[in-house]
C-alpha positions, 0 to 999 in steps of 0.5 A, spaced: 916 923 767 917 923 760 923 923 756 921 930 753 920 933 760 926 930 762 930 933 757 927 940 758 929 939 765 936 938 763 936 944 758 933 948 763 938 946 769 944 948 764 941 954 762 940 957 770 933 954 771 930 960 768 923 956 766 923 948 766 916 948 762 918 953 757 917 948 751 910 947 754 911 939 755 906 939 761 901 944 764 903 942 771 907 947 775 913 944 778 917 947 785 924 945 787 927 945 793 935 945 795 937 938 797 940 937 804 948 938 804 951 932 803 959 930 804 963 926 799 960 919 802 953 921 800 951 921 807 948 927 811 954 932 814 955 930 821 953 936 826 958 935 831 966 933 831 970 928 835 976 932 835 975 935 842 972 929 846 973 929 853 973 937 853 971 940 860 972 934 864 976 933 870 981 927 868 982 926 876 974 924 876 974 920 869 978 915 865 977 914 857 975 908 854 981 905 849 975 902 845 970 907 844 973 913 848 967 914 853 969 918 859 967 913 865 967 915 872 973 913 876 969 908 881 967 904 875 972 899 872 968 897 866 966 902 860 958 904 861 958 904 853 961 898 850 963 894 857 971 894 855 975 893 861 979 899 864 
């Protein structure tokens, strides 16, 4: 990308992206796609939330690991995910 093309691109973006090639710097056509939505950390937004973990599980049949919050069966004394003891 040439400096002139980049400057025209910035101007076009500032003016509402009417036409990037209005200055005639290149004969190629450009197509633009919206970038995926990202959070403040720069990573993609999470599709799920941890706020309702264990929802719908009967607490009499499961215990929640203090280390990773996985819902383990009561018959097991070591977490199936992180091997943390009950």
